[in-house]
MOPAC internal coordinates of N, CA, C and O (Angstrom, degrees):
PM7 1SCF
backbone

  N    0.0000 0     0.00 0     0.00 0    0    0    0
  C    1.4463 1     0.00 0     0.00 0    1    0    0
  C    1.5377 1   107.49 1     0.00 0    2    1    0
  O    1.2310 1   120.88 1   -34.98 1    3    2    1
  N    1.3150 1   115.92 1   145.02 1    3    2    1
  C    1.4785 1   121.35 1   176.86 1    5    3    2
  C    1.5137 1   110.71 1   -66.28 1    6    5    3
  O    1.2310 1   122.00 1   -34.69 1    7    6    5
  N    1.3186 1   113.78 1   145.31 1    7    6    5
  C    1.4495 1   119.58 1  -179.39 1    9    7    6
  C    1.5345 1   112.60 1  -108.91 1   10    9    7
  O    1.2310 1   120.37 1   139.56 1   11   10    9
  N    1.3352 1   116.91 1   -40.44 1   11   10    9
  C    1.4526 1   121.76 1  -177.28 1   13   11   10
  C    1.5374 1   109.48 1   -80.21 1   14   13   11
  O    1.2310 1   123.24 1   -26.27 1   15   14   13
  N    1.3448 1   111.40 1   153.73 1   15   14   13
  C    1.4500 1   117.85 1  -179.39 1   17   15   14
  C    1.5489 1   112.31 1   -59.46 1   18   17   15
  O    1.2310 1   120.72 1   139.45 1   19   18   17
  N    1.3465 1   116.22 1   -40.55 1   19   18   17
  C    1.4097 1   120.64 1  -176.58 1   21   19   18
  C    1.5101 1   110.56 1   -72.42 1   22   21   19
  O    1.2310 1   119.57 1   146.36 1   23   22   21
  N    1.3013 1   118.42 1   -33.64 1   23   22   21
  C    1.4530 1   120.87 1  -178.11 1   25   23   22
  C    1.5836 1   109.68 1   -78.27 1   26   25   23
  O    1.2310 1   119.94 1   155.40 1   27   26   25
  N    1.3503 1   117.72 1   -24.60 1   27   26   25
  C    1.4345 1   120.25 1   175.30 1   29   27   26
  C    1.5447 1   106.76 1   -70.22 1   30   29   27
  O    1.2310 1   120.14 1   136.40 1   31   30   29
  N    1.3372 1   117.34 1   -43.60 1   31   30   29
  C    1.4065 1   120.82 1   178.75 1   33   31   30
  C    1.5170 1   113.87 1   -63.38 1   34   33   31
  O    1.2310 1   122.62 1   141.01 1   35   34   33
  N    1.3878 1   112.58 1   -38.99 1   35   34   33
  C    1.4718 1   117.52 1   179.66 1   37   35   34
  C    1.5326 1   109.46 1   -65.12 1   38   37   35
  O    1.2310 1   119.26 1   143.90 1   39   38   37
  N    1.3078 1   119.01 1   -36.10 1   39   38   37
  C    1.4436 1   122.72 1   179.09 1   41   39   38
  C    1.5390 1   109.93 1   -65.46 1   42   41   39
  O    1.2310 1   120.73 1   138.94 1   43   42   41
  N    1.3345 1   116.20 1   -41.06 1   43   42   41
  C    1.4675 1   119.93 1   177.98 1   45   43   42
  C    1.5217 1   111.18 1   -62.75 1   46   45   43
  O    1.2310 1   121.13 1   136.17 1   47   46   45
  N    1.3583 1   115.45 1   -43.83 1   47   46   45
  C    1.4472 1   120.84 1  -178.26 1   49   47   46
  C    1.5207 1   109.75 1   -63.58 1   50   49   47
  O    1.2310 1   119.98 1   139.57 1   51   50   49
  N    1.3225 1   117.65 1   -40.43 1   51   50   49
  C    1.4158 1   121.88 1  -179.95 1   53   51   50
  C    1.5161 1   114.08 1   -59.01 1   54   53   51
  O    1.2310 1   121.56 1   139.89 1   55   54   53
  N    1.3402 1   114.63 1   -40.11 1   55   54   53
  C    1.4617 1   120.96 1   179.72 1   57   55   54
  C    1.5314 1   109.87 1   -64.70 1   58   57   55
  O    1.2310 1   121.84 1   134.72 1   59   58   57
  N    1.3743 1   114.08 1   -45.28 1   59   58   57
  C    1.4396 1   118.64 1   179.40 1   61   59   58
  C    1.5253 1   112.77 1   -61.06 1   62   61   59
  O    1.2310 1   121.68 1   132.35 1   63   62   61
  N    1.3303 1   114.38 1   -47.65 1   63   62   61
  C    1.4886 1   120.34 1  -178.63 1   65   63   62
  C    1.5018 1   112.97 1   -64.31 1   66   65   63
  O    1.2310 1   121.07 1   144.03 1   67   66   65
  N    1.3806 1   115.56 1   -35.97 1   67   66   65
  C    1.4585 1   120.07 1   177.18 1   69   67   66
  C    1.4997 1   110.51 1   -62.19 1   70   69   67
  O    1.2310 1   120.72 1   133.07 1   71   70   69
  N    1.3282 1   116.23 1   -46.93 1   71   70   69
  C    1.4851 1   119.17 1  -179.58 1   73   71   70
  C    1.4862 1   111.85 1   -63.69 1   74   73   71
  O    1.2310 1   119.90 1   139.15 1   75   74   73
  N    1.3335 1   117.80 1   -40.85 1   75   74   73
  C    1.5045 1   122.88 1   178.91 1   77   75   74
  C    1.5332 1   107.08 1   -62.14 1   78   77   75
  O    1.2310 1   118.72 1   133.19 1   79   78   77
  N    1.3560 1   120.04 1   -46.81 1   79   78   77
  C    1.4115 1   122.04 1  -176.73 1   81   79   78
  C    1.5013 1   112.84 1   -64.56 1   82   81   79
  O    1.2310 1   121.30 1   139.32 1   83   82   81
  N    1.3430 1   115.11 1   -40.68 1   83   82   81
  C    1.4462 1   122.53 1   177.14 1   85   83   82
  C    1.5435 1   111.35 1   -59.01 1   86   85   83
  O    1.2310 1   121.19 1   135.16 1   87   86   85
  N    1.2977 1   115.33 1   -44.84 1   87   86   85
  C    1.4854 1   121.56 1  -178.82 1   89   87   86
  C    1.5287 1   108.44 1   -64.47 1   90   89   87
  O    1.2310 1   120.54 1   137.01 1   91   90   89
  N    1.3499 1   116.57 1   -42.99 1   91   90   89
  C    1.4545 1   119.64 1  -177.66 1   93   91   90
  C    1.5355 1   112.08 1   -66.66 1   94   93   91
  O    1.2310 1   120.33 1   141.29 1   95   94   93
  N    1.3172 1   116.97 1   -38.71 1   95   94   93
  C    1.4420 1   120.20 1   178.08 1   97   95   94
  C    1.5446 1   109.46 1   -68.82 1   98   97   95
  O    1.2310 1   120.11 1   140.18 1   99   98   97
  N    1.2829 1   117.40 1   -39.82 1   99   98   97
  C    1.4665 1   122.09 1   177.85 1  101   99   98
  C    1.5181 1   109.07 1   -61.94 1  102  101   99
  O    1.2310 1   119.55 1   139.63 1  103  102  101
  N    1.2987 1   118.46 1   -40.37 1  103  102  101
  C    1.4335 1   123.66 1  -177.71 1  105  103  102
  C    1.5317 1   111.46 1   -60.11 1  106  105  103
  O    1.2310 1   120.90 1   135.41 1  107  106  105
  N    1.3711 1   115.89 1   -44.59 1  107  106  105
  C    1.4771 1   115.63 1  -177.46 1  109  107  106
  C    1.4993 1   110.46 1   -80.92 1  110  109  107
  O    1.2310 1   118.23 1   157.13 1  111  110  109
  N    1.2973 1   120.97 1   -22.87 1  111  110  109
  C    1.4580 1   122.24 1   174.92 1  113  111  110
  C    1.5353 1   109.83 1   -69.27 1  114  113  111
  O    1.2310 1   121.16 1   139.38 1  115  114  113
  N    1.3098 1   115.39 1   -40.62 1  115  114  113
  C    1.4816 1   119.85 1   178.03 1  117  115  114
  C    1.5481 1   111.27 1   -65.08 1  118  117  115
  O    1.2310 1   121.36 1   140.47 1  119  118  117
  N    1.3494 1   115.00 1   -39.53 1  119  118  117
  C    1.4751 1   119.74 1   178.73 1  121  119  118
  C    1.5152 1   108.33 1   -66.05 1  122  121  119
  O    1.2310 1   119.48 1   141.34 1  123  122  121
  N    1.3130 1   118.60 1   -38.66 1  123  122  121
  C    1.4627 1   121.59 1   179.42 1  125  123  122
  C    1.5141 1   111.69 1   -64.10 1  126  125  123
  O    1.2310 1   120.33 1   140.74 1  127  126  125
  N    1.3381 1   116.97 1   -39.26 1  127  126  125
  C    1.4295 1   122.38 1   176.25 1  129  127  126
  C    1.5222 1   111.82 1   -63.71 1  130  129  127
  O    1.2310 1   120.60 1   142.76 1  131  130  129
  N    1.3208 1   116.47 1   -37.24 1  131  130  129
  C    1.4768 1   123.24 1   179.22 1  133  131  130
  C    1.5386 1   109.61 1   -65.06 1  134  133  131
  O    1.2310 1   120.25 1   139.58 1  135  134  133
  N    1.3125 1   117.13 1   -40.42 1  135  134  133
  C    1.4367 1   120.58 1   177.36 1  137  135  134
  C    1.5227 1   110.35 1   -64.72 1  138  137  135
  O    1.2310 1   120.49 1   131.53 1  139  138  137
  N    1.3166 1   116.67 1   -48.47 1  139  138  137
  C    1.4494 1   119.54 1  -177.14 1  141  139  138
  C    1.5282 1   111.54 1   -64.77 1  142  141  139
  O    1.2310 1   120.90 1   145.52 1  143  142  141
  N    1.2927 1   115.88 1   -34.48 1  143  142  141
  C    1.4890 1   120.25 1   179.15 1  145  143  142
  C    1.5026 1   109.63 1   -65.99 1  146  145  143
  O    1.2310 1   120.94 1   138.39 1  147  146  145
  N    1.3826 1   115.81 1   -41.61 1  147  146  145
  C    1.4904 1   120.60 1   178.21 1  149  147  146
  C    1.5023 1   111.00 1   -63.47 1  150  149  147
  O    1.2310 1   121.83 1   139.92 1  151  150  149
  N    1.3544 1   114.10 1   -40.08 1  151  150  149
  C    1.4821 1   118.51 1   179.40 1  153  151  150
  C    1.4981 1   110.06 1   -66.77 1  154  153  151
  O    1.2310 1   119.40 1   140.37 1  155  154  153
  N    1.2792 1   118.74 1   -39.63 1  155  154  153
  C    1.4799 1   122.18 1   179.96 1  157  155  154
  C    1.5403 1   110.34 1   -66.70 1  158  157  155
  O    1.2310 1   120.72 1   146.11 1  159  158  157
  N    1.3258 1   116.23 1   -33.89 1  159  158  157
  C    1.4378 1   119.41 1   176.11 1  161  159  158
  C    1.5216 1   116.48 1   -78.22 1  162  161  159
  O    1.2310 1   121.66 1   170.45 1  163  162  161
  N    1.3945 1   114.42 1    -9.55 1  163  162  161
  C    1.4358 1   119.74 1  -178.25 1  165  163  162
  C    1.5362 1   115.26 1    79.17 1  166  165  163
  O    1.2310 1   121.28 1  -161.51 1  167  166  165
  N    1.3083 1   115.16 1    18.49 1  167  166  165
  C    1.4729 1   120.42 1  -177.64 1  169  167  166
  C    1.5366 1   108.34 1   -92.76 1  170  169  167
  O    1.2310 1   120.68 1   -85.29 1  171  170  169
  N    1.3272 1   116.31 1    94.71 1  171  170  169
  C    1.4591 1   119.82 1  -175.28 1  173  171  170
  C    1.4931 1   113.46 1   -69.06 1  174  173  171
  O    1.2310 1   119.79 1   139.21 1  175  174  173
  N    1.3550 1   118.01 1   -40.79 1  175  174  173
  C    1.4746 1   121.68 1   177.38 1  177  175  174
  C    1.5290 1   111.54 1   -64.28 1  178  177  175
  O    1.2310 1   121.48 1   134.16 1  179  178  177
  N    1.2991 1   114.78 1   -45.84 1  179  178  177
  C    1.5066 1   117.77 1   179.17 1  181  179  178
  C    1.4565 1   113.44 1   -63.04 1  182  181  179
  O    1.2310 1   121.26 1   141.39 1  183  182  181
  N    1.3493 1   115.19 1   -38.61 1  183  182  181
  C    1.4908 1   121.13 1   179.79 1  185  183  182
  C    1.5283 1   109.99 1   -68.31 1  186  185  183
  O    1.2310 1   120.54 1   145.14 1  187  186  185
  N    1.3087 1   116.58 1   -34.86 1  187  186  185
  C    1.5265 1   119.23 1   179.99 1  189  187  186
  C    1.4840 1   107.78 1   -69.89 1  190  189  187
  O    1.2310 1   118.26 1   137.43 1  191  190  189
  N    1.3413 1   120.93 1   -42.57 1  191  190  189
  C    1.4264 1   121.96 1  -179.27 1  193  191  190
  C    1.5771 1   110.95 1   -65.69 1  194  193  191
  O    1.2310 1   122.00 1   136.67 1  195  194  193
  N    1.3387 1   113.77 1   -43.33 1  195  194  193
  C    1.4578 1   117.78 1   178.20 1  197  195  194
  C    1.5284 1   111.35 1   -67.20 1  198  197  195
  O    1.2310 1   120.31 1   154.08 1  199  198  197
  N    1.2792 1   117.02 1   -25.92 1  199  198  197
  C    1.4770 1   121.75 1   177.22 1  201  199  198
  C    1.4875 1   112.03 1   -69.05 1  202  201  199
  O    1.2310 1   120.05 1   141.27 1  203  202  201
  N    1.3419 1   117.51 1   -38.73 1  203  202  201
  C    1.4673 1   119.59 1   177.74 1  205  203  202
  C    1.4628 1   111.44 1   -66.68 1  206  205  203
  O    1.2310 1   119.45 1   142.54 1  207  206  205
  N    1.3468 1   118.66 1   -37.46 1  207  206  205
  C    1.4440 1   121.85 1   176.29 1  209  207  206
  C    1.5583 1   110.22 1   -65.53 1  210  209  207
  O    1.2310 1   120.95 1   135.58 1  211  210  209
  N    1.3243 1   115.80 1   -44.42 1  211  210  209
  C    1.4400 1   121.99 1  -179.36 1  213  211  210
  C    1.5365 1   109.70 1   -61.78 1  214  213  211
  O    1.2310 1   120.61 1   136.36 1  215  214  213
  N    1.2965 1   116.43 1   -43.64 1  215  214  213
  C    1.4743 1   122.01 1   179.20 1  217  215  214
  C    1.5745 1   111.67 1   -56.62 1  218  217  215
  O    1.2310 1   121.63 1   136.63 1  219  218  217
  N    1.3118 1   114.49 1   -43.37 1  219  218  217
  C    1.4656 1   120.57 1  -179.73 1  221  219  218
  C    1.5532 1   108.85 1   -64.87 1  222  221  219
  O    1.2310 1   120.10 1   130.04 1  223  222  221
  N    1.3303 1   117.42 1   -49.96 1  223  222  221
  C    1.4857 1   120.40 1  -179.48 1  225  223  222
  C    1.5100 1   113.05 1   -61.48 1  226  225  223
  O    1.2310 1   120.45 1   139.98 1  227  226  225
  N    1.3335 1   116.74 1   -40.02 1  227  226  225
  C    1.4758 1   121.23 1  -177.61 1  229  227  226
  C    1.5362 1   109.49 1   -68.27 1  230  229  227
  O    1.2310 1   121.00 1   140.02 1  231  230  229
  N    1.3962 1   115.69 1   -39.98 1  231  230  229
  C    1.4315 1   119.44 1   179.90 1  233  231  230
  C    1.5352 1   110.78 1   -64.76 1  234  233  231
  O    1.2310 1   120.79 1   141.99 1  235  234  233
  N    1.3200 1   116.10 1   -38.01 1  235  234  233
  C    1.4918 1   121.13 1   178.56 1  237  235  234
  C    1.4947 1   109.61 1   -66.26 1  238  237  235
  O    1.2310 1   119.86 1   136.34 1  239  238  237
  N    1.3381 1   117.87 1   -43.66 1  239  238  237
  C    1.4387 1   123.36 1  -179.92 1  241  239  238
  C    1.5189 1   111.25 1   -61.14 1  242  241  239
  O    1.2310 1   120.98 1   139.50 1  243  242  241
  N    1.3364 1   115.73 1   -40.50 1  243  242  241
  C    1.4766 1   121.07 1  -179.41 1  245  243  242
  C    1.5637 1   108.88 1   -71.64 1  246  245  243
  O    1.2310 1   121.00 1   141.82 1  247  246  245
  N    1.3096 1   115.69 1   -38.18 1  247  246  245
  C    1.4739 1   117.97 1   178.63 1  249  247  246
  C    1.5493 1   112.27 1   -63.47 1  250  249  247
  O    1.2310 1   121.72 1   146.85 1  251  250  249
  N    1.3042 1   114.30 1   -33.15 1  251  250  249
  C    1.4856 1   118.71 1  -178.19 1  253  251  250
  C    1.5054 1   111.75 1   -93.16 1  254  253  251
  O    1.2310 1   119.67 1  -170.52 1  255  254  253
  N    1.3113 1   118.23 1     9.48 1  255  254  253
  C    1.4718 1   125.67 1   177.32 1  257  255  254
  C    1.5101 1   112.83 1    60.88 1  258  257  255
  O    1.2310 1   121.20 1  -145.92 1  259  258  257
  N    1.3736 1   115.30 1    34.08 1  259  258  257
  C    1.4289 1   118.51 1   170.39 1  261  259  258
  C    1.5427 1   111.17 1   -79.86 1  262  261  259
  O    1.2310 1   123.15 1   144.12 1  263  262  261
  N    1.3169 1   111.57 1   -35.88 1  263  262  261
  C    1.5008 1   117.38 1   174.80 1  265  263  262
  C    1.5450 1   106.78 1  -130.54 1  266  265  263
  O    1.2310 1   121.06 1   -21.85 1  267  266  265
  N    1.2971 1   115.57 1   158.15 1  267  266  265
  C    1.5112 1   120.82 1   177.01 1  269  267  266
  C    1.5429 1   107.67 1   -67.48 1  270  269  267
  O    1.2310 1   122.18 1   -34.82 1  271  270  269
  N    1.3820 1   113.43 1   145.18 1  271  270  269
  C    1.4649 1   116.63 1   176.75 1  273  271  270
  C    1.5459 1   114.11 1   -59.82 1  274  273  271
  O    1.2310 1   119.50 1   149.40 1  275  274  273
  N    1.3123 1   118.56 1   -30.60 1  275  274  273
  C    1.4564 1   120.52 1   177.80 1  277  275  274
  C    1.5295 1   110.11 1   -67.45 1  278  277  275
  O    1.2310 1   121.26 1   139.81 1  279  278  277
  N    1.3021 1   115.19 1   -40.19 1  279  278  277
  C    1.4741 1   120.79 1   179.48 1  281  279  278
  C    1.5302 1   111.06 1   -64.22 1  282  281  279
  O    1.2310 1   121.11 1   144.69 1  283  282  281
  N    1.3278 1   115.49 1   -35.31 1  283  282  281
  C    1.4674 1   121.74 1   176.50 1  285  283  282
  C    1.5571 1   108.58 1   -64.52 1  286  285  283
  O    1.2310 1   121.40 1   136.04 1  287  286  285
  N    1.3571 1   114.93 1   -43.96 1  287  286  285
  C    1.4726 1   117.85 1   179.35 1  289  287  286
  C    1.5278 1   111.09 1   -66.37 1  290  289  287
  O    1.2310 1   120.23 1   142.32 1  291  290  289
  N    1.3474 1   117.16 1   -37.68 1  291  290  289
  C    1.4686 1   120.44 1   178.88 1  293  291  290
  C    1.5392 1   110.91 1   -63.40 1  294  293  291
  O    1.2310 1   120.38 1   137.31 1  295  294  293
  N    1.3429 1   116.87 1   -42.69 1  295  294  293
  C    1.4462 1   122.03 1  -178.04 1  297  295  294
  C    1.5525 1   108.49 1   -62.95 1  298  297  295
  O    1.2310 1   120.75 1   133.34 1  299  298  297
  N    1.3130 1   116.18 1   -46.66 1  299  298  297
  C    1.4319 1   118.85 1  -177.70 1  301  299  298
  C    1.5369 1   113.11 1   -67.37 1  302  301  299
  O    1.2310 1   121.28 1   146.05 1  303  302  301
  N    1.3272 1   115.16 1   -33.95 1  303  302  301
  C    1.4650 1   120.93 1   177.82 1  305  303  302
  C    1.5006 1   111.48 1   -67.95 1  306  305  303
  O    1.2310 1   120.86 1   135.16 1  307  306  305
  N    1.3193 1   115.96 1   -44.84 1  307  306  305
  C    1.5043 1   119.97 1  -179.07 1  309  307  306
  C    1.4958 1   111.03 1   -65.58 1  310  309  307
  O    1.2310 1   119.05 1   139.79 1  311  310  309
  N    1.3206 1   119.42 1   -40.21 1  311  310  309
  C    1.4553 1   120.39 1  -179.24 1  313  311  310
  C    1.5569 1   108.36 1   -71.03 1  314  313  311
  O    1.2310 1   118.93 1   142.97 1  315  314  313
  N    1.2852 1   119.65 1   -37.03 1  315  314  313
  C    1.5144 1   119.04 1   178.63 1  317  315  314
  C    1.5231 1   111.63 1   -67.22 1  318  317  315
  O    1.2310 1   120.82 1   144.29 1  319  318  317
  N    1.3436 1   116.04 1   -35.71 1  319  318  317
  C    1.4487 1   119.96 1   177.99 1  321  319  318
  C    1.5444 1   108.61 1   -67.72 1  322  321  319
  O    1.2310 1   119.70 1   138.20 1  323  322  321
  N    1.2449 1   118.17 1   -41.80 1  323  322  321
  C    1.4505 1   122.61 1  -179.93 1  325  323  322
  C    1.5784 1   110.25 1   -63.68 1  326  325  323
  O    1.2310 1   119.58 1   141.78 1  327  326  325
  N    1.2898 1   118.41 1   -38.22 1  327  326  325
  C    1.4440 1   122.79 1   179.00 1  329  327  326
  C    1.5161 1   109.04 1   -69.67 1  330  329  327
  O    1.2310 1   120.46 1   137.88 1  331  330  329
  N    1.3303 1   116.73 1   -42.12 1  331  330  329
  C    1.4676 1   121.51 1   179.77 1  333  331  330
  C    1.5256 1   112.02 1   -65.62 1  334  333  331
  O    1.2310 1   120.37 1   152.87 1  335  334  333
  N    1.3332 1   116.90 1   -27.13 1  335  334  333
  C    1.4425 1   121.17 1  -179.81 1  337  335  334
  C    1.5355 1   112.40 1   -74.63 1  338  337  335
  O    1.2310 1   119.22 1   164.96 1  339  338  337
  N    1.3509 1   119.09 1   -15.04 1  339  338  337
  C    1.4640 1   120.75 1   176.67 1  341  339  338
  C    1.4881 1   106.74 1   -69.43 1  342  341  339
  O    1.2310 1   121.10 1   -53.33 1  343  342  341
  N    1.3328 1   115.51 1   126.67 1  343  342  341
  C    1.4441 1   121.56 1   179.91 1  345  343  342
  C    1.5171 1   114.35 1   -79.66 1  346  345  343
  O    1.2310 1   120.10 1   180.00 1  347  346  345

């Protein structure tokens, strides 16, 4: 357990940030699943709408260093390819 006043505060902040980061990551993973589900169902319009939401969440996660910027680009690229593959 932390003994100094500053280390006690730092421990509190870490808990809050961890929860926030976990929620942010979960949000974009859920959005990604929504896009893939729409693609699997063949719903091009729904997939496109879900893709814009996913793109926003992924960009925010990359900006906050939750994921690497290249991973964000890969995720967006793969989902756009999947949407384009729908006939």
